[in-house]
C-alpha positions in Angstrom: -31.9 32.8 45.5 -31.7 29.8 48.2 -28.9 27.1 47.6 -31.7 24.4 47.1 -33.0 26.5 44.0 -29.7 27.3 42.9 -28.8 23.7 42.4 -32.4 23.2 41.2 -31.5 25.7 38.3 -28.4 24.2 37.6 -30.1 20.6 37.4 -32.6 22.0 34.8 -29.9 23.7 32.8 -27.8 20.5 32.4 -30.6 18.8 30.6 -29.9 20.9 27.6 -26.4 20.4 25.7 -26.7 23.9 23.8 -27.0 26.1 27.2 -24.3 28.4 28.0 -24.6 30.2 31.7 -22.6 32.5 34.0 -22.8 32.0 37.6 -22.1 34.7 39.8 -21.5 37.1 37.2 -19.0 40.1 37.5 -20.5 43.2 35.9 -18.6 46.0 34.5 -18.0 47.9 37.8 -16.3 44.8 39.3 -18.3 44.1 42.4 -18.6 40.6 42.9 -21.7 39.2 45.0 -21.9 35.7 45.8 -25.1 35.3 45.7 -26.2 32.3 43.7 -26.8 34.2 40.6 -27.4 32.5 37.2 -27.2 34.4 33.9 -28.3 32.5 30.7 -26.4 33.5 27.7 -27.9 30.9 25.3 -30.2 28.2 25.4 -33.2 26.3 23.6 -37.0 27.7 24.3 -37.5 24.2 26.3 -35.1 25.0 29.0 -37.1 28.4 29.6 -40.3 26.9 29.8 -39.0 24.1 32.0 -37.7 26.9 34.4 -41.2 28.6 34.4 -42.8 25.3 35.1 -40.7 24.8 38.1 -41.4 28.2 39.5 -38.4 30.1 38.5 -38.9 33.9 37.2 -36.8 35.2 34.2 -35.7 38.5 33.4 -33.6 40.1 30.5 -30.6 42.1 31.6 -27.9 43.4 29.8 -25.9 40.6 30.4 -28.3 37.9 29.4 -31.4 36.2 30.9 -31.3 36.3 34.8 -33.0 33.2 36.5 -34.7 33.9 40.4 -37.0 32.2 42.6 -38.5 34.3 45.1 -40.3 31.4 47.2 
């Protein structure tokens, strides 16, 4: 995800006080990738709607809801 899209996603997340996110998650294998990745651990439905309306894609992983934008 580009830096501009990363900051937009963070800006959207901070509007909702119940949101819990992880930035640049370190999986069990210990390999750290600094790729501006965002995982949502907990949030309200309004945040997911807001992210989708702004062109982000969401996918469920074993660690949480992964946020990405491909454009």
